N, C-alpha and C positions, 0 to 999 in steps of 0.2 A: 691205192685205197685199201684201208685196213678192213679185214673181215671180222666184223663184230657180231656175235650171236646176240639177237635181241629176243626177248620174251614178250608176251601179251599179258596185259592186265585183265584179269577176269573178275567178275562180280559173282560172289556167292549169294544166290537168290533165296535159298532156304535157310532163313536165319536160325531155325530150330535145330539144324544140325549142330550148331554152335551153343545156342542157349535153348535147350529143350523146354524149359519152364520159366515164364516171366518172373515169378516171384522168387523161386528157388535159385535160378541161374542168372538172369540178365539183371534183375535189380541189385544184387549183391556186387555184380561186376561193375555196374555204372556207378555204385556209391564209393568205389575206390578212388583215392584221390587223383591218380593219373588218368582215370577214365572220365571222371566228372569234369576234369580240366578240358577234355576235348569238347564236351558240351558247353562249357563256359565259352571257348573260343568260337564256337559256331554261333552261339546266341548274343555274345557281347555282354553276358552277365557273369560276374564273379561269384561262383556258387560255392557255398559251404554247406556241406551235408550235416543235418542235425540228427535224423534217424530215418530208418527204412520202415515200411509197414506202419506208418503212423495213424493212430485212430482218428476216425471222424464219425462220431457216433458209433453205429453198429458196423460201419465200413472202415476201410483204411486206404490211405492213398500211398503209392508205392514209395515215394521218397519226399520228405519234408526237409527243407533247407532254407537258407537265408542268403540274401545278397551281402557278400562279405563286408563291404564298407559301410553299408547303410542299415543293415538288419532287416531290410524288407523281406517278407515271408515269400517263400518259393514252393510250389508243389510241382511234383513231376510225376506223370501218369505214363506207363509203359505198355505198349500194345504191339507184339511182334506179328502183327498181321494187318490187313487193310483196316482203315479207320471204319468205325461203325457208330451207330446212334447210341448204343449202351455206353461206350467209353466217352462219348461227347457229353452225356448226361453226367457221368462220373465227374469229369474235370469240373464241371459247373458245381456240382454238389460239394466237392472237396475245396474248391476255391471259396466258397461261402463258408464252409465249416472252419477253415483255417484262417479266413480273413486275408487271403493271399494278395500280394501285389503282382507276382508273375506266375503264370500258369504255362507249364511246358508239357505238351502232349507229344510223346515219342512213339512213332509208328513204323511199320514196314513200308506201307504205301498210303499216301494220302488221296482219297477220292475227291473229285472236284466238288461234290455237294458239301463235304466237310471242310475243304478249303474255304469255300464260300461262308460257311457257318462261322468259322473262326475270324475271317475278314470282317463279317458283320458284327461279331462280339467286340472286336477292336474298335469298330466304327461307332458303336453304341454304348461303350462304358467310358468312364472318365479317364483322365490322364494317369491316375493312380494305379491302374489295373491294366495289365497287358498279357495277351495270349500269343504263345508261340507254338507252331506246329512243326515238327522236325521229323524228317525220315532218317533212319539208321541204315547205313550201307556197310557191306563187308567186301573186301577185295583181296586178291591173292595173285602173286606172280609164280608161275610153276608151282613148286612145292613149299614156297616160303611161308612164314607165319601170316596168319589173316591179319588185315589192317582195317580197323572200323573208321567210319567217317560219319558225322552228323551233318545233314543238309537241312537248313531251314527253308520251309515252303511258304510259311506265313509268319509274319511278325507284326507287332503293334504298329499302328499308322504312323508314318514319318519317323520311324524309329532312328535311322541314321541321321535324318535332318535335325531331329530333336537334339540328339547327342552333340551334333556340330553346333547348333544354336546355343546350347548351353555353354560349350567351351568359348564361343565368341563373346559371351557376355560376362565372363569371369573378371574378378578384380585382379590387380597386379600381383597382390599377395598370393592369390590362387594360381596365378600363372607361374609364379616362382616355385611354388610347391609342386605343381605339375611337371615342371621342367626337371625339378630335382629328383622326383620318383621316376620319371621317364629315363633319366640318365642312370639311376640305380638299376632299373630293369635291364638296360643295354649292358651294363657293366657286370652286375652280380651274377647273371645266369650264364656268363661265360666261365665262371668258376665251377668246376665239376663238383667239388665238395659241397658247396652251397646249393647248387641245383639238385644234388641228390637228396638234400634234406627239405627243401622247400620248393613250392611251385609259383611260377610267375603269376602275379595279380595285375589287374589293370591299374595303371597309375592314376591317382586321384588328386582332387584339389585340397584335400584335407591335410592337416599336419601330420598325420600318421599313415603308415603303410602296413596293411595287415598281413601276418604270416599264419597260415594254417598249420596246425601241428598234428592233425590226425585224431583229435578227440574233441568232443563237444563241451567238455568241462572247461576248456580254457583256449586262448589263442595267444599268439605273440604279436608284437608290433614294433616297427621302427618309428620313431618320433622326431620330428624336426622342430626344435623349439627356438624360434627366432627371438623371442623376448630375452631368452637367456644365452643365446648364441651357443647352443649346445644341441647334441642329438642323444637320443636315448633308446635302449633297448628294453621292452617292457613284456612281462608275463602277465596276462590280463584275465581275470577270473570275474565273470559276470554272475552275480546273484547266488553265490554258493560259499557262504563263510565257512561251512564245515570242511570243504575242500581246501580253502585256504589255511584253516587251522591244522589240517593234516599235514599240509606241506610244511608249515612253520615248525611243527614238531621235529622236523628233519632239516632244519636250517643249516646246522653245522655240516652235516654230510653233503647237503646240496651245494653249499658254497665251496666246500673242499673239492667236490667233483668238478665243479665249473672253474675253480682257480681264481674266484674273484668274490668280493662282498657285494650284497644287494641291498637296496632300500626296500624294506617290507612294510607295506601299507595296508592294514586290514580295512581301513576306511569305515568305521562302525556307523556312520551317518548316512552311508550310500550303500546301494546294492552291490557295487563292483568293488573288487580288491585288486591291488596291482603289486608286483615285485619287480624292480627295475634297477638299472644302472645307467649312469649318464656321464658325458664327457664333453668338455668344452671344445668347440671347433669354429673356425671362420666360415660359417655355413653360407654366407653371402659371396664367398670367393670360390668361383666355379673351378679353378685350378687346384683347389684342395678337396674337391668332392670325392675323388677316388680313395684319398686317405681316410675319409669319413665312411665311405662304403665298406673299406676293408675292415675297419675297426667294428662296425655294426655286424658285418657278416661273420666274423670270428666269434663275436660274443653270441650271436644268435645260435650258431652251432653248438657251442659249448653249453649255452643256457638250456637248449631244447634237450640235449642228451642228459644233462644233470637233472632236469625236472621230471622228465618222462620215466625215469627209474622209479619215481614215487607216484605216478598217476595209475 
C-alpha cells in the first residue's frame, strides 16, 4: 500500500478576512470576468456585468448586469453576513427600480425566514421575474490559495424543470443550433489560447453565440448563418454610434493588426452597429464543424486584440 499524505479541506468562515468591505473589496472582485463566471455556473444564468454601484434613485445596487444571450436585466446584491430584513427590502427596491428579470442575493448565511421569503416571492411573482438566494463559501487545503464557491439555496420555482421543458419543445432548427454551439463549447475550450481570451457561455438555440470581451461598450459573437451556409465573427456595438465612429477612424490600423479585412456596418437606421467577417462552410456537415470552429476561434482572438487597442 502506498503511503499518501492526505490533507483536509477546511472552510474559511470569516469572509471578511479576505474581503473586509463589501463595496470596496467583494463587489469589484465578483465583477471580474473569471469570478462572475463562477456565479453564472451556480445559477445557470450567463451573466454579463454592466456596471458596479449602479444608481437606483438615491441608492445603488452592487452589480447591474444582463443575461448575455437575452439582454434581461440582472441585479446582484452582496451581503457578507447573515441575511437580514434590510437587505431583503433592498433587493425588492432595486428590482423595481431596474425592472429586473433576475435578482441574485449573495450572502454568507441564509436564515430560514429569509429562505422562506425568497421562496414566497418566487411563488407569487410571474414567470418573467426570478429570485436567487446564494451563499458564498471559501475553502482551503493546508496553505493553498483560497477557493471560492457559490451555493444556491433558493431558486425560482421549477427552474430546472422549466429549462428542460423549454429544450424539449424547441424546433429542429433550434436543436441544430443548440447541437452546434454545444459542440463548439466542447471543442473550443480545450484550446488554451482561446480559453485564455474568452469564457464559456451556455449554448443557446439562437443563431449566435455571444463572447464577452471585458467592456460594456461592445461584445463579440459567432454567427451560424444557415441561409447563406456560412459562419461569421462579429464585433457588435449596441446604441453607440460615436464609439463605432471612433473605431472606424482607425479602420486601417485595426485591419492591419488583425491581418484581415472586415465588413463595416454603421447601420444608421438602427441602434446597433456591427463589424464582421464571414466565410462559407458546409455547416450542416458535422464532420466539418471542427474546421469551422478553428476558423472562428482564430479570427476571434485576432479581432479582439486588434479592436481592444482602440477601446
